[in-house]
Structure formats: structure tokens, C-alpha cells
N, C-alpha and C positions, 0 to 999 in steps of 0.2 A: 485252560489255565495251566501254565508250566509250573511244576513243583520246584521251588527255589532250593538250590544247594546251599549248605550251611558252612560256617567256619570250620566246624568239626570235620566235614568232608574234605575241605581244602587242606587242613592240617594233616589228616591221614594220607592224602595224596602226596604231599611233600615228603612225608616219611617213607612212603613206598618207593619214591624215586631214589632216596638216599640208600635204602636197603638194596636197591638194584645196582649200586656202585657209584653214584654221584657223590661229589664232595658236599654239594648243597643244592637246594631246589627252592623255587618260588612258584606259587600258584595264584592266579587271579581268575575270579569267576564274575562274570557280568550278566545280570538279568535286566532286560529292558523292554518296555512297551512304548511304542511310537504311534502317533497319529499325525497325519498331515492332510490338509485340504487346500487345494489351490482353486481360486475363483477368478472369473474374468467376465465382465459385462453382465453381472447378475446371475451367472450360472456357475455350477460346480464344474471345474475343468479337470482336476485330478483329485483322487482320494486314495489314501493309503493308510493301512493300519496293520501293525505287526507286533509280535511278541517273540523274543528269543532268549536263549540262555547259552552262553558260550564260555569256554575256559581257555586260558593260556598257561603254558608250562615252560618255565626257564630252568635249564639244567646246567650246573657248573661242575667241571671236573678239573681241578688243579689249574685254574687260570683259563681254561677253555670253556666255552659256553655255546649253547644252542637253544632255540625255542621252537615250540610247536603249538598248535591250537586245534580245538575241535568242539563239536556240539553234541557228540554221542557220549553220554556219561556211563555207558555200560562198562563193566570191568574189562572185558576183552578188548574193547576199543581203546580204553585208556592204557592198558598194558602194552598194546601195540604202539601207541604214541610215545610211551616212556622209552621203549626200545629204540624207536626212531630217533628220539631226542638225544639219548646217550650215544648212539652211533654217530650222529652229526657232531656232537660236542667233541668226541675223541678225534674227529677228522679236522678240527679247526686249529688255528695257531694260538698259543697261549698269550695272555695279556696280563701282566702283573697288576694292573689297575682294576681288572674285572673282579666281580665278587659281590656278595651281599654286604650291606653295612654291618658294622660291629654291633652285636646284640645290645650293648649298653646305650646305643644311639636310638633304638626303636622307641616309638611313641608308647608311653606308659599310661597316659590318660587320653581317652577318646571323647572329647566334649561334644555335646549335642549342639550343632551349629544351626539348627532350625532350617534344614535344607529341603524338607519334604512338606508338600501341601496336598492334603487329601482331597481338597475341593477340585483340584485338577483331574484327579482320578474319577471324580463323580460326574464330571461334565459328560453329557451325552453327545454322540456324533452330530445330532441336529443342532445342539447348542453351539458346538464348535464351528459348524458351517455358518450358523447365523452370525457369529462374531466376525468371521471373515467377510461376509456379505455386507454387514453394517459398515465396516471400514471403507469398503469400496463405494458404497452408496453415499457416505458422508463426503468423500472426495468428489464424487460426481455432482453432487448438489451444490458444491461451492461455486462453480462457474460453468457457463455454457461452453467455454473454451476447452474444457476437459472432455475429450471425445472418445478416448480409448484407454485401455489399461494393458500393461505388459505382463503383469503378474500380481500376486498378492495372495494372502491366505492366513491360516492359523495352524500352528504346530504345537504339539505337546509331547512330552516324554517323561517317563517315570521309571525308576529302576533302583537297583542296588549293586554294590560292588563289594566283593570279598577278597581280601589279600591275606595269604599265609605263606610262611617259609619254614625251612627246616631248622632255623636258628631260634625259633620260639615266638616269632611275631604272628598274631592273628587278629584281624580287625575287619569291620564291615560298617557300611553306612548306606543310607538310602537318600535319594534326591529326586526332585521334580524340576521341570522347566516348562515354560509356555511362551509363545511369541506370536505376534500379529503384525502384518505388514500389508502395504498396498503400494502399487507403482503406477500412478496416473500418467497419461500422455495428453499434452495440451498443444493446441495449434493456433497460429495467428499469421495471416498473410502467407499461407502456404508453408510455413516453417514449423516443424514439430519439435517438441522438447519432452523429455521424460525426467521424472525425479521420483523419490520414494520417501516413505517414513515407516518406522517400525517401533516396536518395543519388545523386550525380552526380559523375563523375570523368573525367579523360582516360585513366586507366589502369585496366584491368580488375582488376589485383591490388590496387588501392587501394580498390576499391568495397566497401562493407559487404556482408557475406554476406546472402543473401535471408532467412535465419532471423533475423538481427539486425534487418533492416528490418521484418519482420513483427512481431517481438516489441515493438519500440519503438512501432509504429503501434497495436498492441493496447493497450499500457499507456496511450498517450495518449488513446484513445477511452474506455477504462474509467474513467479519472480524471475524465471529464466527466459521468458519470452522477450524477443528483441535483442538478444545478446550480441555483442560484437567484440572484436579484439581491440587491444590498446597498443600503442607503440612500445617498443623495447625501452625499458627504464628500470631503475632501482628505486623501490619504494618500501615503506613499511607494509607488512603482511599480517593480517589477522586470520587465524585459523579458528573456525567454529568448532565446538566440541567433537562433532562427528568426524571431522578431519584431523583435529589435534590428536585424537586417539591413535591414529596411524603413526604419528610421531612417537608416541609412547611405545608402540610396537617396534619401531626402529631402535629405540633405546634398549628394549628387551633383547633384541638380536645382538646388540653390541655388548651387553653385560652378561649374556648367557655364558656359562662356563665352557660350553662347546665351542663358541667363537673365540673365547679367550685362550684356551690351551692350544687351539689350532692356529693362533695368531691371525685370525680372520676378522678382527675388529679394530676400528679406529681408536678404541679405548685401551688397547693392550699396553700394559706397563704404566698405567696412569692411576692405579688405585692410590687413594690418599691425596690426589692432586685436584686442583680446581679445574673442572671441565665444562662448567656451565655458569650462567648468571647466578648471582647470589639469591635471586628470587625463586630459583627452581629447586624444589624438593620432590624426589620421585620415590614412591613407596610401593613395596609389594607385600600384600597381606593375605595369607590364605586362611585366616582365622576369623574373618568378619562374618558375623551371623547373617544368614539368609541370602548371601550373595552368590553369584554364579561361579566365581572362582574359588569358593571356599570348600574345604574338606578337612576332616580331623587328622588325616595322615596322608603323606604323599604316596606315590606308586611304588615306593620301596619300604614303606612302613615307618618312615621317619615323621616326627611331628611337624606339621606346617607351622608357620610363624610369621611375624611381622618383621620385614627387613627393610631398612632404609637404604636404598640403592645410591641415591644422590641426596646429600643434605646441604642445603644452601649453596649449591653449586659444586660441592666437593664429592668426588666419587668415593663412596664408602664401602660398597660390597658388590661382589658378583652374585649371580643366582646360580646355584649349583645342585647337582645330584651327587650320589656317592662316587660315581666314576670320575666326573670332572673334578670333584673335590680332591680325590687321590692324585689326579694328574697335576693339580696345582698345589698339592701339599696343604690343603685347607680342610675345613669341615663343611659338610653339606648344609645348605640353607633350607632343606625340606622342599625342594622344587623338582623332585623326580617325577617323571611321567613315563607311561609306557602304553603301548597297544597290546594286543593279545600276543603278538610275536615281536621279535626284535629286541635289541638292547634298550635299557631305559634311556629316555631323553630328559631334557630340561624344559619346564613350562612355567609360565607365570601363574600366580594365584589371582588375587585382585590387584592389578598393577595400575597405579594412577599418579597423576601429578597433583600435589597438594594444592587446594584452591587458594586463590588470593582474595583480595577485598574489593575488586572492581567489578561492576556489572558489565555485561557485554556492551550496553549502550554507552557507558563511560569510556570504555576502551575505544570504540569506534569514534565517539565524540572528541577524543583527544587528538585525532589525526587531521591535518590539513589535506593530505592526499594519501591514499593507500588502496590496498586490495583485500577485500573480505572473501576468503576462500571458503566455498561451500561444498566443493566436490573435487576429488583427486582421481585421476584416471590412469590406469596402466602402472608399470613398475619402472623405477629409475633411481634406486638407492644402492650405492656401493658400500657394503658393510665394512670393507677393509679400509678404504680411503675416506669414507664419509661423504663422498660426492653425491649430490642430491639433485634430481631433475624429474619433475612430474608434470604431466598435462593437468590443467586445472580449469575450473570455471568458478564464477562467483559474482560479486557485486563491487563496483568501483566506489571508492569513498572520496568525497570532496567536501572540504570544510566541515568535517565531522558528521556528515550525513551520507547514507547509502544513496547513490545517484542512478546507476544504470547497470544492467547485467553484462558480464564479461564472459566471453567464450573463446576457444581457440588459442589459448595462451599456454606457455610453459613457465613454471616457476623453478628457479635454480639457485643452488647455494651449496654449502657444505654443512653436514650435520653438526660438527663441533662448533662451527661459526654460528649456526642457527641457535644452538643451545646457549651459547654465550651472549647472543643478541636478544634473548627473551626480555622484554621490557615491562610487560604487564601480564598478569595472570588473573583470569576471571574467577568470580565467586560461584559460577554456575556448574559445579561438578555434580554429575548424576551418574549412578551406576547402571547405565543401560548396556549391560555386558560386563565382562571381567577385565577388560583393558580400556581405560577411560581417561578423559582429560577435561578440564574446563576450557574456556576460550583462552587463546594465547595470542599475544602481540609480539612478533619478531621484528626487530628494528629495521632491517633492510634485506630484501632479496631481489634478485633480478627477475623481471617479468618480461618474457619475450613473446612476440607474435608468432 
């Protein structure tokens, strides 16, 4: 068991850096325990378990900055890294927007967001392996057409994060996560298909049962059998939640301060304007108890918060860290992120589309003809222009009912047009991850063979 370093150690280390000649310093310490088991055809295929503790050090000298990282906490090793970081910082070019946030902005309250679950820590390796095998077994027992598996398993992580800087901030929090997945392969008439299902949560008690995960994965792959293309046409498109969440990710890329100040977003210059359907509200909230994207402070020591990004179609807020906020002459939204080295970036907290009132069945039932998208493949989104083109598979809709599987097609449009064409939003929002969405109906997109 590794002895965990404390806030006091991080504060002292930041002070040592300043005494060595830096204008300011920031220290992050991460302690983590990971377990992962991969299973296939009833056997354990991979097994890994690890524990480590590492630290990152960011040094600032009059607008210049550099960062280093290490895992040796001895005084000599750290002194050597401090010297290296200071030398690197002095060799870089100055940037007036670089620097730590103003002390008045630091989080003064660190709420308990219920991010840690001791029961995950108490699970034995055998119990974790059993969970993975049960998910695969449940999928296999659903149909004789399921003959193979590509992957699947159970993963868990627990750990803590300490952040301190030379301007007076010091904070820490602990968290856990666990996930389960299975990837069955089914065949019919010599043609094979694969699909998957999963769940990921901070709390073991909230995780779907292995049997539930296996059954859903099996149903997903079986409904793909016999898929065929359809002629090129423009039709309404329904995104199931697991696909719609990727659209939320595209929105994040467009509203991130990094994209905005570099003018690499189709939403540049449109703050305060209507950019989407009135039915669309997009929220980022890093303070929701027990969720994967929650934390009491961001990677720069600022309080996380609830930010309405798009309200009833109107673009209300970027998502910013301290650097991008300075670039745009605004205030950080508490969305700073960082690795052990490198400059801070921007990340979402819990970002989601506010649910509507329609069930998925009602949305599908409203269409005379359309395409229910269940999987997107590859990349094809231009963040600057908004042009959108993705390979897709799903199920064709006729007269309000799912009719036959569709494969080998491309869906195309433009993100801004897609956002403005959202006609119905489902009531089925579920936080299976930190970037999520309910079912969405987009009025028209081009489907091409």
C-alpha cells in the first residue's frame, strides 16, 4: 500500500518552488488504484491491477511556464525536478494570459459531492471477475445466434486528487468508479454483426446488474442481423441516447473557450443569439452529487458550478478555464482540466441536454418515415464549419414502427442546422457517463448509401 501524500506536502512543495525563484507554482498529486478484467467465452483473457501515486508541478515565471512530473517523492528527486522546471520555464516565450487564477476566485467551500463508494474497494478480484462473466453469460443465453464475443469485462478505480498552489489554495477529494460491459457477436446466413452494452457509475449499487447489461447487449446485436442500405434521401432522424451523447460532445467542442478564442468553432461570435431549436437547453453541471463528471473544484482550484450553455435555443455561455477566460476577457466557468504535465485545458463537468416530455416510443411513433440511429462509426465533424458526415447503422421507421435494420449508410448535415431542426426531445435522460442526452428527433438529414 502506497502512503498517500497530503495537502500539507503539496503546499510545502509549491512554497519550495517559489523560494527557488518562480513567480508562482501549482502542484497536483494523484493517487489511484485500478483493476480491470477482460473476459471472453467464459474465460479470463486479461487481468490487471495497479496502484500508483504521481505528482505534477507547474512553474510560472513572469508569464513563462513549464511543467514536469514524477513518482519519486524523495527530496533529492523533487529538488532536481524543480531545477529542471525552472530552467524550462525561463527558456519559454512569455504569454500575458498565462498564470494562476486570482486568489479571490478560488473555491472557498469544498462540498462533499458523494463521489466515493467504499463497497467498490471491498470487492474481491473473484467477485469482479464473476460480474464480468455473468454479463457475458447473460448475453450468450439470450439466443443461439450469439456465437462469439469480441470483448467485455469489469473495471474499477479509486483514488484521490490533491491540488495546491502558491497563492493559497489547497484542496483534495476522493472518488471511485466502476464499469461493466460485454460485446457479443451474432451471425445469420453467414453474415456476422457485433454490438455492445455497458454501464459506468461512481457507486456499485447504482450499476446495472450483469444480467441486465448482457441482455441489452444481446438484443442490440440481434436487431442488427439482416441489415441493408437504403436509397439516398432526406428523412427525419432519431438519435438514441447513446448516439445523441456524441452530439453533446460536438456541442462541447464548439462552446469550449479553446475553440472560441482560436476561432475554430461554428459558434464564434454568436453568444446571446439563437443557435438552436427553442426546445433545446444544454447544461453543464460539475456539482451534481454522485455523478462521474462532478468534483468540488476544477483543476485550477476554482469552484465548479452549474452553467446553462444553451437556454431554449439561445447560446448563453462558453465553458472556460482561467487562460481562455483571460483571452476572451471573461470569467472562468470552473471547467479547468489538466494532466500531470502541460498547460490547463477545458473539460465538461456533467454536460447534458435537458430532457423533454416524450417517450422514445412516442417519438418513433410520430414518424411516417425515418431513420432510428443506433450506432455512429468513424469521424466526420468539422468544428469550424459545422459540417457533419458520419457512417451510421440503425433501424428504418415506417408508419411509426421500427421495420428493418439499416447498415452501410452515411448521415450528413450541418451541426447548426441540426440543432435548429430538433423537433422532439425524449424523457429518457440517464447519466451513464458524464456527457449524456435523451433521445432526439432531428427534422431532416440526408441519408446516403
